[in-house]
The first five atom37 places (N, CA, C, CB, O) and aatype in JSON, in Angstrom:
{
  "aatype": [5, 19, 5, 10, 19, 6, 15, 7, 7, 7, 10, 19, 5, 14, 7, 6, 15, 10, 2, 10, 15, 4, 19, 15, 15, 0, 15, 9, 18, 1, 10, 14, 0, 12, 7, 17, 18, 1, 5, 0, 14, 7, 11, 5, 1, 6, 10, 19, 0, 0, 18, 15, 15, 1, 10, 10, 16, 2, 18, 0, 3, 0, 19, 11, 7, 1, 13, 16, 9, 15, 1, 3, 2, 16, 11, 2, 16, 12, 18, 10, 6, 12, 2, 2, 12, 11, 14, 6, 3, 16, 0, 19, 18, 18, 4, 0, 0, 3, 7, 1, 10, 5, 16, 10, 9, 15, 7, 6, 15, 6, 18, 17, 7, 5, 7, 16, 5, 19, 16, 19, 15, 15],
  "atom_mask": [
    [1, 1, 1, 1, 1],
    [1, 1, 1, 1, 1],
    [1, 1, 1, 1, 1],
    [1, 1, 1, 1, 1],
    [1, 1, 1, 1, 1],
    [1, 1, 1, 1, 1],
    [1, 1, 1, 1, 1],
    [1, 1, 1, 0, 1],
    [1, 1, 1, 0, 1],
    [1, 1, 1, 0, 1],
    [1, 1, 1, 1, 1],
    [1, 1, 1, 1, 1],
    [1, 1, 1, 1, 1],
    [1, 1, 1, 1, 1],
    [1, 1, 1, 0, 1],
    [1, 1, 1, 1, 1],
    [1, 1, 1, 1, 1],
    [1, 1, 1, 1, 1],
    [1, 1, 1, 1, 1],
    [1, 1, 1, 1, 1],
    [1, 1, 1, 1, 1],
    [1, 1, 1, 1, 1],
    [1, 1, 1, 1, 1],
    [1, 1, 1, 1, 1],
    [1, 1, 1, 1, 1],
    [1, 1, 1, 1, 1],
    [1, 1, 1, 1, 1],
    [1, 1, 1, 1, 1],
    [1, 1, 1, 1, 1],
    [1, 1, 1, 1, 1],
    [1, 1, 1, 1, 1],
    [1, 1, 1, 1, 1],
    [1, 1, 1, 1, 1],
    [1, 1, 1, 1, 1],
    [1, 1, 1, 0, 1],
    [1, 1, 1, 1, 1],
    [1, 1, 1, 1, 1],
    [1, 1, 1, 1, 1],
    [1, 1, 1, 1, 1],
    [1, 1, 1, 1, 1],
    [1, 1, 1, 1, 1],
    [1, 1, 1, 0, 1],
    [1, 1, 1, 1, 1],
    [1, 1, 1, 1, 1],
    [1, 1, 1, 1, 1],
    [1, 1, 1, 1, 1],
    [1, 1, 1, 1, 1],
    [1, 1, 1, 1, 1],
    [1, 1, 1, 1, 1],
    [1, 1, 1, 1, 1],
    [1, 1, 1, 1, 1],
    [1, 1, 1, 1, 1],
    [1, 1, 1, 1, 1],
    [1, 1, 1, 1, 1],
    [1, 1, 1, 1, 1],
    [1, 1, 1, 1, 1],
    [1, 1, 1, 1, 1],
    [1, 1, 1, 1, 1],
    [1, 1, 1, 1, 1],
    [1, 1, 1, 1, 1],
    [1, 1, 1, 1, 1],
    [1, 1, 1, 1, 1],
    [1, 1, 1, 1, 1],
    [1, 1, 1, 1, 1],
    [1, 1, 1, 0, 1],
    [1, 1, 1, 1, 1],
    [1, 1, 1, 1, 1],
    [1, 1, 1, 1, 1],
    [1, 1, 1, 1, 1],
    [1, 1, 1, 1, 1],
    [1, 1, 1, 1, 1],
    [1, 1, 1, 1, 1],
    [1, 1, 1, 1, 1],
    [1, 1, 1, 1, 1],
    [1, 1, 1, 1, 1],
    [1, 1, 1, 1, 1],
    [1, 1, 1, 1, 1],
    [1, 1, 1, 1, 1],
    [1, 1, 1, 1, 1],
    [1, 1, 1, 1, 1],
    [1, 1, 1, 1, 1],
    [1, 1, 1, 1, 1],
    [1, 1, 1, 1, 1],
    [1, 1, 1, 1, 1],
    [1, 1, 1, 1, 1],
    [1, 1, 1, 1, 1],
    [1, 1, 1, 1, 1],
    [1, 1, 1, 1, 1],
    [1, 1, 1, 1, 1],
    [1, 1, 1, 1, 1],
    [1, 1, 1, 1, 1],
    [1, 1, 1, 1, 1],
    [1, 1, 1, 1, 1],
    [1, 1, 1, 1, 1],
    [1, 1, 1, 1, 1],
    [1, 1, 1, 1, 1],
    [1, 1, 1, 1, 1],
    [1, 1, 1, 1, 1],
    [1, 1, 1, 0, 1],
    [1, 1, 1, 1, 1],
    [1, 1, 1, 1, 1],
    [1, 1, 1, 1, 1],
    [1, 1, 1, 1, 1],
    [1, 1, 1, 1, 1],
    [1, 1, 1, 1, 1],
    [1, 1, 1, 1, 1],
    [1, 1, 1, 0, 1],
    [1, 1, 1, 1, 1],
    [1, 1, 1, 1, 1],
    [1, 1, 1, 1, 1],
    [1, 1, 1, 1, 1],
    [1, 1, 1, 1, 1],
    [1, 1, 1, 0, 1],
    [1, 1, 1, 1, 1],
    [1, 1, 1, 0, 1],
    [1, 1, 1, 1, 1],
    [1, 1, 1, 1, 1],
    [1, 1, 1, 1, 1],
    [1, 1, 1, 1, 1],
    [1, 1, 1, 1, 1],
    [1, 1, 1, 1, 1],
    [1, 1, 1, 1, 1]
  ],
  "atom_positions": [
    [[0.7, -1.48, -0.09], [-0.02, 0.04, 0.25], [0.61, 1.27, 0.14], [-0.43, 0.16, 1.56], [1.14, 1.67, 1.18]],
    [[0.67, 2.0, -0.88], [1.41, 2.96, -1.15], [0.19, 4.35, -0.35], [1.82, 2.91, -3.01], [-1.01, 4.51, -0.54]],
    [[1.28, 5.25, 0.67], [0.98, 6.41, 1.23], [1.61, 7.58, 1.02], [0.99, 6.27, 2.29], [2.83, 7.69, 1.15]],
    [[0.57, 8.88, 0.57], [1.08, 10.06, -0.34], [0.57, 10.73, 1.22], [0.2, 10.57, -2.26], [-0.48, 10.53, 1.83]],
    [[1.9, 11.69, 1.63], [1.6, 12.67, 2.72], [1.76, 14.25, 1.9], [2.81, 12.42, 4.14], [2.69, 14.53, 1.14]],
    [[0.8, 15.02, 2.2], [1.19, 16.22, 1.87], [1.73, 17.45, 2.94], [0.14, 16.58, 1.19], [1.73, 17.28, 4.16]],
    [[2.0, 18.21, 2.56], [2.44, 19.44, 3.14], [2.67, 20.63, 2.72], [3.26, 19.32, 3.55], [2.87, 20.73, 1.51]],
    [[2.71, 21.66, 3.38], [3.16, 23.18, 2.92], [1.92, 24.39, 2.82], [0.0, 0.0, 0.0], [1.96, 25.61, 2.65]],
    [[0.85, 23.43, 3.02], [-0.45, 24.37, 2.61], [-0.38, 25.64, 4.23], [0.0, 0.0, 0.0], [0.4, 25.58, 5.18]],
    [[-1.2, 26.39, 4.03], [-1.11, 27.66, 4.89], [-1.91, 28.81, 4.27], [0.0, 0.0, 0.0], [-2.63, 28.57, 3.3]],
    [[-1.82, 30.02, 4.76], [-2.51, 31.32, 4.38], [-1.6, 32.33, 3.71], [-3.11, 31.99, 5.63], [-0.6, 32.98, 4.04]],
    [[-2.11, 32.24, 2.99], [-0.96, 33.61, 2.14], [-1.92, 35.01, 1.52], [0.01, 32.74, 0.27], [-3.14, 34.99, 1.74]],
    [[-1.5, 35.84, 0.99], [-2.23, 37.13, 0.73], [-2.46, 36.83, -0.99], [-1.18, 38.74, 1.21], [-1.87, 35.9, -1.55]],
    [[-3.4, 37.75, -1.72], [-3.16, 37.42, -3.17], [-1.78, 37.8, -3.26], [-4.12, 38.19, -4.27], [-1.13, 38.31, -2.35]],
    [[-1.36, 37.49, -4.51], [0.14, 37.56, -5.16], [1.52, 37.1, -4.36], [0.0, 0.0, 0.0], [2.73, 37.33, -4.28]],
    [[0.6, 36.39, -3.88], [2.41, 35.74, -2.9], [2.42, 34.55, -3.75], [2.42, 35.11, -0.63], [1.95, 34.31, -4.86]],
    [[3.18, 33.8, -2.81], [3.34, 32.1, -3.11], [3.41, 31.42, -2.24], [4.38, 31.59, -3.77], [3.43, 31.79, -1.07]],
    [[3.46, 30.21, -2.65], [3.3, 28.86, -1.55], [3.97, 27.46, -2.16], [1.47, 28.48, -1.24], [4.03, 27.58, -3.38]],
    [[4.45, 26.25, -1.76], [5.11, 25.31, -2.08], [4.55, 24.32, -1.29], [6.41, 25.51, -2.01], [4.79, 24.25, -0.08]],
    [[3.55, 23.28, -2.07], [3.52, 21.81, -1.67], [4.37, 21.19, -1.95], [2.65, 21.13, -2.03], [5.1, 21.41, -2.92]],
    [[4.48, 20.21, -1.11], [5.17, 18.54, -1.28], [4.1, 17.19, -0.78], [6.77, 18.41, -0.07], [3.4, 16.91, 0.19]],
    [[4.44, 16.63, -1.97], [4.07, 15.26, -1.22], [5.04, 14.24, -0.88], [3.16, 14.53, -1.95], [5.39, 14.01, -2.04]],
    [[5.62, 13.58, -0.3], [6.24, 12.54, 0.09], [5.04, 11.04, 0.03], [6.87, 13.02, 1.62], [3.93, 10.82, 0.53]],
    [[6.01, 10.25, -0.87], [5.42, 9.07, -1.15], [6.32, 8.33, -0.4], [5.23, 8.69, -2.59], [7.53, 8.49, -0.27]],
    [[5.16, 7.06, 0.33], [5.76, 6.18, 1.08], [6.7, 4.97, 0.08], [4.57, 5.57, 1.98], [7.5, 4.22, 0.64]],
    [[6.52, 4.94, -1.02], [7.1, 3.74, -1.77], [7.99, 4.27, -3.01], [5.83, 2.74, -2.33], [7.93, 5.46, -3.34]],
    [[8.59, 3.62, -3.49], [9.54, 4.46, -4.28], [8.87, 5.0, -5.61], [10.84, 3.6, -4.64], [8.24, 4.34, -6.44]],
    [[9.15, 6.35, -5.62], [8.14, 6.92, -6.85], [8.27, 6.37, -8.43], [8.41, 8.57, -6.97], [7.69, 6.77, -9.45]],
    [[9.05, 5.53, -8.27], [9.54, 5.37, -9.73], [8.14, 4.1, -9.84], [11.64, 4.74, -10.01], [7.7, 3.85, -10.96]],
    [[7.69, 3.55, -8.91], [6.25, 2.63, -8.95], [4.82, 3.66, -9.47], [5.9, 1.94, -7.06], [3.68, 3.44, -9.85]],
    [[5.7, 4.93, -9.2], [4.25, 5.64, -10.02], [4.45, 6.77, -10.73], [3.09, 6.14, -9.07], [4.42, 7.99, -10.59]],
    [[4.66, 5.93, -11.59], [4.68, 6.74, -13.3], [4.0, 8.18, -13.54], [3.74, 5.75, -14.48], [4.52, 9.11, -14.14]],
    [[2.59, 8.16, -12.88], [1.85, 9.65, -12.58], [1.78, 10.23, -11.61], [0.72, 9.78, -12.74], [1.69, 9.55, -10.59]],
    [[1.79, 11.06, -11.54], [1.75, 11.83, -10.27], [0.79, 13.06, -10.48], [3.23, 12.31, -9.84], [0.93, 13.63, -11.57]],
    [[-0.28, 13.63, -9.49], [-0.33, 14.69, -9.52], [-1.01, 15.62, -8.41], [0.0, 0.0, 0.0], [-0.92, 15.32, -7.22]],
    [[-1.78, 16.88, -8.88], [-2.49, 17.69, -8.11], [-3.78, 17.6, -8.29], [-2.15, 18.85, -8.21], [-4.11, 17.86, -9.45]],
    [[-4.87, 17.27, -7.38], [-6.22, 18.08, -7.29], [-6.32, 19.06, -6.43], [-7.27, 17.34, -6.98], [-5.35, 19.2, -5.68]],
    [[-7.34, 19.89, -6.3], [-7.77, 20.59, -5.55], [-9.55, 20.77, -5.16], [-7.13, 21.57, -6.01], [-10.29, 20.78, -6.15]],
    [[-10.0, 20.87, -4.23], [-11.5, 20.77, -4.1], [-11.6, 21.9, -3.4], [-12.18, 19.51, -3.41], [-10.67, 22.13, -2.61]],
    [[-12.51, 22.7, -3.47], [-12.94, 24.75, -2.43], [-14.2, 23.86, -2.11], [-13.43, 27.08, -3.74], [-14.4, 22.71, -2.47]],
    [[-14.97, 24.65, -1.36], [-15.81, 24.37, -0.81], [-17.18, 24.56, -2.04], [-15.7, 25.14, 0.48], [-17.21, 25.33, -3.0]],
    [[-18.18, 23.61, -1.63], [-18.87, 23.7, -2.71], [-18.73, 23.38, -3.68], [0.0, 0.0, 0.0], [-19.76, 23.21, -4.33]],
    [[-17.21, 23.08, -4.48], [-17.39, 22.65, -5.86], [-17.04, 21.08, -5.85], [-16.42, 23.55, -6.91], [-17.14, 20.26, -4.94]],
    [[-16.52, 20.91, -7.38], [-15.98, 19.46, -7.3], [-14.82, 19.85, -7.56], [-16.51, 18.28, -8.23], [-14.4, 20.94, -7.95]],
    [[-14.08, 18.46, -7.21], [-12.73, 18.16, -6.98], [-12.07, 18.17, -8.35], [-12.55, 16.81, -6.23], [-12.32, 17.19, -9.05]],
    [[-11.04, 19.36, -9.03], [-10.73, 19.41, -9.91], [-8.96, 19.43, -10.31], [-11.52, 20.26, -10.15], [-8.33, 20.18, -9.56]],
    [[-8.23, 18.83, -11.22], [-7.33, 18.69, -11.58], [-6.72, 19.86, -11.34], [-7.37, 18.23, -12.58], [-7.49, 20.82, -11.33]],
    [[-5.58, 20.09, -11.15], [-4.85, 20.99, -11.12], [-3.44, 21.1, -11.85], [-4.8, 21.11, -10.02], [-2.98, 22.1, -12.4]],
    [[-2.76, 19.55, -11.69], [-1.25, 19.36, -12.42], [-0.95, 18.01, -12.15], [0.03, 20.33, -11.82], [-1.11, 17.34, -11.14]],
    [[-0.55, 17.78, -13.12], [-0.12, 16.41, -13.59], [0.82, 15.91, -14.41], [-0.89, 15.97, -14.04], [0.87, 16.09, -15.63]],
    [[1.84, 15.06, -13.52], [3.14, 15.02, -14.5], [3.3, 13.24, -14.65], [4.81, 15.95, -13.64], [3.19, 12.63, -13.58]],
    [[3.5, 12.59, -15.64], [4.24, 11.71, -16.0], [5.54, 11.0, -15.87], [4.17, 11.91, -16.63], [6.47, 11.81, -15.9]],
    [[5.82, 10.15, -15.78], [7.37, 9.76, -15.82], [8.56, 10.1, -17.11], [7.31, 8.21, -15.74], [9.79, 10.18, -17.23]],
    [[6.98, 10.3, -18.19], [7.74, 10.98, -19.56], [7.78, 12.09, -19.61], [7.29, 10.78, -20.78], [7.89, 12.76, -20.64]],
    [[7.68, 12.61, -18.15], [8.08, 14.25, -18.2], [7.11, 15.0, -19.08], [9.65, 14.54, -18.85], [7.46, 16.02, -19.66]],
    [[6.03, 14.56, -19.17], [4.94, 15.14, -19.48], [4.41, 15.58, -18.42], [4.17, 14.47, -20.13], [4.38, 14.96, -17.35]],
    [[3.6, 17.51, -18.79], [3.17, 17.51, -17.75], [1.72, 18.42, -17.95], [4.25, 17.95, -16.82], [1.79, 19.35, -18.76]],
    [[0.5, 18.22, -17.29], [-0.7, 18.91, -17.77], [-1.08, 19.98, -16.54], [-1.97, 17.75, -18.09], [-0.94, 19.76, -15.34]],
    [[-1.61, 21.24, -17.18], [-1.79, 21.99, -16.26], [-3.68, 22.35, -16.29], [-0.65, 23.24, -16.5], [-4.3, 21.7, -17.13]],
    [[-4.35, 23.15, -15.57], [-5.73, 23.31, -15.83], [-5.37, 24.98, -15.95], [-6.94, 22.65, -14.54], [-4.68, 25.73, -15.25]],
    [[-6.12, 25.18, -17.12], [-6.28, 26.22, -17.8], [-6.18, 27.63, -16.3], [-7.9, 25.94, -18.8], [-5.57, 28.66, -16.59]],
    [[-6.58, 27.57, -15.35], [-6.88, 28.33, -14.26], [-5.33, 28.81, -13.64], [-7.87, 27.41, -13.2], [-4.87, 29.94, -13.46]],
    [[-4.75, 27.48, -13.4], [-3.3, 28.2, -13.04], [-2.1, 28.05, -13.98], [-2.77, 27.64, -11.71], [-0.99, 28.25, -13.48]],
    [[-2.19, 27.77, -15.14], [-1.14, 28.21, -16.54], [-0.11, 29.05, -16.01], [-1.93, 29.18, -17.85], [-0.48, 29.87, -15.17]],
    [[1.0, 29.03, -16.28], [1.64, 30.2, -16.29], [2.16, 30.44, -14.66], [0.0, 0.0, 0.0], [3.27, 30.91, -14.44]],
    [[1.09, 30.0, -13.39], [1.49, 30.41, -12.48], [1.81, 29.27, -11.62], [0.72, 31.29, -12.08], [2.34, 29.43, -10.52]],
    [[1.53, 28.2, -12.07], [1.96, 26.56, -11.04], [2.86, 25.86, -11.76], [0.62, 25.28, -10.76], [2.58, 25.62, -12.93]],
    [[4.11, 25.41, -11.21], [4.9, 24.57, -11.89], [4.27, 23.32, -11.15], [6.54, 24.87, -11.78], [3.77, 23.47, -10.04]],
    [[4.29, 22.15, -11.73], [4.64, 20.44, -10.72], [6.26, 20.43, -11.16], [3.52, 18.43, -11.51], [6.86, 21.04, -12.05]],
    [[6.77, 19.35, -10.03], [7.85, 18.77, -10.2], [7.65, 17.81, -9.55], [8.89, 19.36, -9.99], [6.71, 17.69, -8.77]],
    [[8.88, 16.64, -9.85], [9.13, 15.92, -8.46], [10.91, 15.31, -8.79], [7.68, 14.34, -8.16], [11.47, 15.25, -9.88]],
    [[11.39, 14.99, -7.56], [12.47, 14.49, -7.27], [12.55, 13.29, -6.82], [12.97, 15.12, -6.6], [12.42, 13.06, -5.62]],
    [[12.84, 12.0, -8.01], [12.84, 10.57, -7.6], [13.8, 10.27, -6.69], [13.01, 9.68, -8.64], [13.75, 9.1, -6.31]],
    [[14.71, 10.98, -6.19], [15.67, 10.64, -5.31], [15.27, 10.54, -3.55], [16.73, 11.7, -5.62], [15.78, 9.96, -2.59]],
    [[14.16, 11.35, -3.74], [13.18, 11.84, -2.12], [12.39, 11.46, -2.66], [12.85, 13.39, -1.35], [11.59, 12.12, -2.0]],
    [[11.45, 10.69, -3.68], [10.23, 10.36, -3.88], [9.18, 11.51, -2.88], [10.16, 8.72, -3.51], [8.5, 11.58, -1.86]],
    [[9.67, 12.28, -4.07], [8.52, 13.27, -3.52], [8.23, 14.19, -4.91], [9.12, 14.35, -2.02], [8.94, 14.22, -5.91]],
    [[7.02, 14.92, -4.67], [6.51, 15.48, -5.59], [6.11, 17.14, -4.98], [5.33, 14.51, -6.08], [5.8, 17.46, -3.83]],
    [[6.25, 17.95, -6.08], [6.04, 19.48, -5.75], [4.76, 20.41, -6.26], [7.25, 20.15, -6.32], [4.22, 20.15, -7.34]],
    [[4.38, 21.37, -5.55], [3.61, 21.89, -6.99], [3.95, 24.05, -6.18], [0.92, 20.94, -7.19], [3.2, 24.68, -5.43]],
    [[4.98, 24.39, -6.63], [5.48, 25.69, -6.83], [4.04, 26.56, -6.94], [6.53, 25.77, -8.22], [3.67, 26.61, -8.11]],
    [[3.22, 27.19, -6.08], [2.09, 28.12, -6.71], [2.39, 29.66, -6.55], [0.63, 27.81, -5.99], [2.33, 30.16, -5.42]],
    [[2.69, 30.4, -7.63], [3.03, 31.6, -8.0], [1.57, 32.63, -8.32], [4.01, 31.34, -9.26], [0.44, 32.36, -8.72]],
    [[2.24, 33.87, -7.92], [0.8, 34.78, -7.96], [-0.4, 34.21, -7.72], [0.52, 35.38, -9.21], [-1.29, 34.07, -8.55]],
    [[-0.41, 33.82, -6.38], [-1.7, 33.59, -5.86], [-2.95, 33.95, -6.08], [-1.68, 33.8, -5.01], [-3.0, 35.16, -5.85]],
    [[-4.18, 33.48, -6.45], [-5.2, 34.29, -5.93], [-6.29, 33.81, -5.26], [-5.65, 34.95, -6.8], [-6.29, 32.64, -4.88]],
    [[-7.59, 34.83, -4.99], [-8.36, 33.98, -4.26], [-8.9, 32.79, -4.16], [-8.96, 34.32, -4.16], [-9.18, 32.15, -3.14]],
    [[-9.05, 32.52, -5.36], [-9.44, 31.26, -6.16], [-9.14, 30.24, -6.45], [-9.56, 31.29, -6.92], [-9.63, 29.39, -7.18]],
    [[-7.8, 30.33, -5.5], [-6.84, 28.86, -5.32], [-7.2, 28.55, -3.8], [-4.84, 29.09, -5.56], [-6.71, 27.65, -3.11]],
    [[-8.24, 29.57, -3.4], [-8.25, 28.8, -2.04], [-8.99, 27.17, -2.23], [-9.23, 29.82, -0.84], [-9.83, 27.13, -3.12]],
    [[-8.79, 26.1, -1.61], [-9.05, 24.94, -1.61], [-8.24, 24.31, -0.77], [-9.06, 24.5, -2.71], [-7.15, 24.74, -0.37]],
    [[-9.06, 22.65, -0.3], [-7.81, 21.79, -0.13], [-7.1, 21.13, -1.07], [-8.02, 20.91, 0.61], [-7.79, 20.58, -1.92]],
    [[-6.09, 21.03, -1.16], [-4.85, 20.22, -2.7], [-4.77, 18.9, -1.82], [-2.58, 21.19, -3.12], [-4.59, 18.87, -0.6]],
    [[-4.93, 17.79, -2.68], [-4.61, 16.8, -2.43], [-3.11, 16.31, -4.03], [-6.23, 15.99, -2.2], [-2.92, 16.75, -5.17]],
    [[-2.38, 15.16, -3.08], [-2.07, 14.76, -3.79], [-2.34, 13.19, -4.32], [-1.22, 15.17, -3.56], [-2.98, 12.47, -3.55]],
    [[-1.9, 12.58, -5.63], [-2.6, 11.71, -6.24], [-1.62, 10.78, -7.47], [-3.81, 12.57, -6.81], [-0.98, 11.19, -8.44]],
    [[-1.81, 9.55, -6.99], [-0.92, 8.89, -7.88], [-1.19, 7.79, -8.16], [0.2, 8.82, -7.56], [-1.64, 6.99, -7.34]],
    [[-0.91, 7.48, -9.66], [-1.5, 6.1, -10.54], [-0.72, 5.43, -11.04], [-2.3, 6.23, -11.62], [0.31, 5.98, -10.64]],
    [[-0.3, 4.35, -11.85], [0.45, 3.76, -12.46], [-0.18, 4.22, -13.95], [0.0, 0.0, 0.0], [0.17, 3.39, -14.78]],
    [[-0.83, 5.08, -14.44], [-1.44, 5.6, -15.96], [-1.47, 6.83, -15.67], [-2.94, 5.11, -16.55], [-1.57, 7.12, -14.48]],
    [[-1.41, 7.67, -16.45], [-1.26, 9.2, -16.56], [-3.35, 9.07, -16.61], [0.0, 10.0, -18.44], [-4.09, 9.51, -15.72]],
    [[-3.85, 8.31, -17.99], [-4.86, 8.53, -18.3], [-6.19, 8.19, -16.84], [-4.85, 7.74, -19.63], [-7.34, 8.59, -16.67]],
    [[-5.67, 7.69, -16.38], [-6.22, 6.91, -14.51], [-6.13, 8.36, -14.29], [-4.89, 5.52, -13.15], [-7.18, 8.96, -14.54]],
    [[-5.28, 8.99, -13.93], [-4.81, 9.76, -12.66], [-5.91, 11.38, -13.33], [-2.45, 9.94, -12.5], [-6.47, 12.13, -12.54]],
    [[-5.97, 11.53, -14.55], [-6.38, 12.66, -15.17], [-8.04, 12.7, -14.71], [-6.05, 12.57, -16.86], [-8.85, 13.54, -14.32]],
    [[-7.97, 11.14, -15.04], [-9.77, 10.75, -14.9], [-10.25, 10.8, -13.47], [-10.21, 9.03, -15.44], [-11.34, 10.33, -13.13]],
    [[-9.28, 11.47, -12.52], [-9.94, 11.27, -11.49], [-10.04, 10.11, -10.19], [0.0, 0.0, 0.0], [-10.41, 10.33, -9.04]],
    [[-9.58, 8.85, -10.8], [-9.79, 7.65, -10.44], [-8.3, 6.99, -10.04], [-10.57, 6.97, -11.57], [-8.02, 5.79, -10.15]],
    [[-7.57, 7.86, -9.63], [-6.67, 7.83, -9.03], [-6.23, 6.48, -8.2], [-6.85, 8.83, -8.44], [-6.74, 6.81, -7.13]],
    [[-5.8, 5.52, -8.0], [-5.61, 4.74, -6.88], [-5.36, 4.98, -5.68], [-4.94, 4.14, -7.03], [-5.99, 4.53, -4.72]],
    [[-4.11, 5.94, -5.66], [-3.59, 6.53, -4.19], [-3.94, 7.81, -3.96], [-2.09, 6.54, -3.99], [-4.3, 8.33, -5.02]],
    [[-3.99, 8.56, -3.01], [-4.35, 9.98, -2.22], [-3.83, 9.98, -1.25], [-5.63, 10.33, -1.86], [-3.5, 8.91, -0.74]],
    [[-3.63, 10.89, -0.79], [-3.01, 12.27, 0.01], [-4.23, 12.39, 0.82], [0.0, 0.0, 0.0], [-5.32, 11.98, 0.41]],
    [[-4.06, 12.92, 1.9], [-5.27, 13.29, 2.82], [-5.75, 14.74, 2.78], [-4.92, 13.0, 4.29], [-6.82, 15.06, 3.29]],
    [[-4.86, 15.71, 2.1], [-5.2, 17.03, 1.66], [-4.59, 17.82, 2.3], [0.0, 0.0, 0.0], [-4.19, 17.31, 3.35]],
    [[-4.2, 19.23, 2.12], [-3.81, 20.04, 2.71], [-4.35, 21.55, 2.49], [-2.67, 19.81, 2.56], [-4.44, 22.14, 1.41]],
    [[-4.7, 22.04, 3.77], [-5.66, 23.31, 3.21], [-4.84, 24.62, 2.77], [-6.76, 23.84, 4.47], [-3.99, 25.17, 3.47]],
    [[-5.22, 24.96, 1.62], [-4.27, 26.55, 0.79], [-5.3, 27.52, 0.73], [-3.6, 26.39, -1.13], [-6.26, 27.48, -0.04]],
    [[-5.06, 28.43, 1.6], [-5.97, 29.77, 1.43], [-5.65, 30.66, 1.6], [-6.87, 29.99, 1.96], [-4.94, 30.98, 2.56]],
    [[-6.25, 31.74, 0.35], [-5.85, 32.76, -0.33], [-6.4, 34.02, 0.21], [-6.14, 32.56, -1.64], [-7.41, 34.38, -0.4]],
    [[-6.03, 34.79, 1.16], [-6.92, 36.37, 1.49], [-5.98, 37.08, 1.89], [-8.17, 36.49, 2.7], [-4.8, 36.89, 2.19]],
    [[-7.15, 38.53, 1.82], [-6.09, 39.5, 2.32], [-6.67, 40.05, 3.59], [-5.74, 40.71, 1.24], [-6.04, 40.88, 4.24]]
  ]
}
């Protein structure tokens, strides 16, 4: 069983930056597809960014140019760098992982973290 643990959430003001981390209990090489989802109150969970072992990345239109997904295979860790944050970025952010990118993008990932709260407010 793979466990994913997110960290780095918090409260920031509009325009500021925040970095999230997701540590995997298993070798990241077992998880060719990893990504970040978020869910705001009263809204459906949405894909923020996805990363595949083929170095392919996908971003939601709302975060393109502001967020960057990356991962460090030596540390079994995935990151989400969030810049120029906006109030609409406020949500619980979840780390997800799966053996297939298509499955991850569909929202049916096998593995999920517990989530970390991100709040953007002045």
